[in-house]
FITI-159514 format. One line per field, with one value per residue (C-alpha): residue number from 0; residue in one letter; chain; x, y, z. Coordinates in nm, 2 decimals. Example, Ala and Ser with C-alpha at 12.3 -4.5 7.8 and 13.67 -1.06 7.14 Angstrom:
BEGIN
nr: (0/1) $
rest: (A/S) $
kette: (A/A) $
east: (1.23/1.37) $
north: (-0.45/-0.11) $
up: (0.78/0.71) $
This chain:
BEGIN
nr: (0/1/2/3/4/5/6/7/8/9/10/11/12/13/14/15/16/17/18/19/20/21/22/23/24/25/26/27/28/29/30/31/32/33/34/35/36/37/38/39/40/41/42/43/44/45/46/47/48/49/50/51/52/53/54/55/56/57/58/59/60/61/62/63/64/65/66/67/68/69/70/71/72/73/74/75/76/77/78) $
rest: (M/I/P/L/R/N/S/L/P/Y/D/I/V/R/N/D/V/F/A/Q/D/C/P/F/C/R/S/S/H/V/H/L/P/I/K/P/D/D/V/K/S/M/Y/G/G/A/R/K/L/T/L/I/F/P/C/C/H/G/S/L/R/I/I/D/A/D/Q/D/Y/L/L/A/N/R/P/I/R/G/K) $
kette: (A/A/A/A/A/A/A/A/A/A/A/A/A/A/A/A/A/A/A/A/A/A/A/A/A/A/A/A/A/A/A/A/A/A/A/A/A/A/A/A/A/A/A/A/A/A/A/A/A/A/A/A/A/A/A/A/A/A/A/A/A/A/A/A/A/A/A/A/A/A/A/A/A/A/A/A/A/A/A) $
east: (0.68/0.66/0.93/0.80/1.03/0.87/0.53/0.24/-0.10/-0.42/-0.77/-1.06/-1.37/-1.67/-1.54/-1.24/-0.86/-0.69/-0.34/-0.29/0.00/0.21/0.54/0.66/0.48/0.33/-0.01/-0.28/-0.57/-0.47/-0.73/-0.53/-0.63/-0.70/-1.01/-1.03/-1.05/-0.70/-0.58/-0.72/-0.56/-0.21/-0.24/0.04/0.22/0.01/0.01/0.24/0.12/0.26/0.11/0.09/-0.02/-0.23/-0.11/0.24/0.28/0.52/0.53/0.60/0.59/0.36/0.48/0.24/-0.03/-0.24/-0.54/-0.35/-0.04/0.09/0.44/0.67/0.99/1.18/1.20/0.92/0.94/1.20/1.39) $
north: (-0.15/-0.18/-0.32/-0.64/-0.58/-0.24/-0.33/-0.39/-0.58/-0.45/-0.52/-0.27/-0.40/-0.18/0.14/0.02/-0.08/-0.38/-0.51/-0.88/-0.87/-0.60/-0.58/-0.49/-0.75/-1.00/-0.93/-1.05/-0.86/-0.53/-0.23/0.04/0.40/0.52/0.54/0.40/0.77/0.83/0.53/0.63/0.97/0.80/0.63/0.75/0.89/1.20/1.21/1.09/0.94/0.83/0.52/0.43/0.08/0.01/-0.30/-0.22/0.17/0.09/0.33/0.35/0.64/0.55/0.69/0.52/0.28/0.09/-0.14/-0.42/-0.27/0.02/0.14/0.23/0.42/0.14/-0.24/-0.39/-0.74/-1.01/-1.13) $
up: (-1.47/-1.10/-0.90/-0.72/-0.44/-0.37/-0.44/-0.16/-0.30/-0.19/-0.20/-0.21/-0.01/-0.02/0.08/0.25/0.14/0.28/0.26/0.19/0.47/0.65/0.54/0.88/1.15/0.88/1.00/0.76/0.60/0.72/0.71/0.60/0.69/0.36/0.13/-0.23/-0.38/-0.19/-0.39/-0.71/-0.68/-0.66/-1.02/-1.21/-0.92/-0.92/-0.55/-0.28/0.07/0.41/0.48/0.86/0.95/1.22/1.34/1.45/1.34/1.08/0.77/0.39/0.14/-0.14/-0.45/-0.73/-0.76/-1.00/-0.99/-0.80/-0.61/-0.41/-0.49/-0.18/-0.21/-0.09/-0.10/0.13/0.01/0.01/-0.32) $
């Protein structure tokens, strides 16, 4: 089970990946610099990725993913 404190919801629209909100600056609908194939390659923890948000240059280490959430290696949401 993915701990929700460490999760980042995302959406895929056409060939782009968007985060609903940036966990650092709280910008909404942030276009992430990854492709849907990159997300799919992380399913089940098969691959790790450092994600840098274009809005504020905050960075996260993504360690797993599923069809709804990216999982970071540390808490990124409030309680």
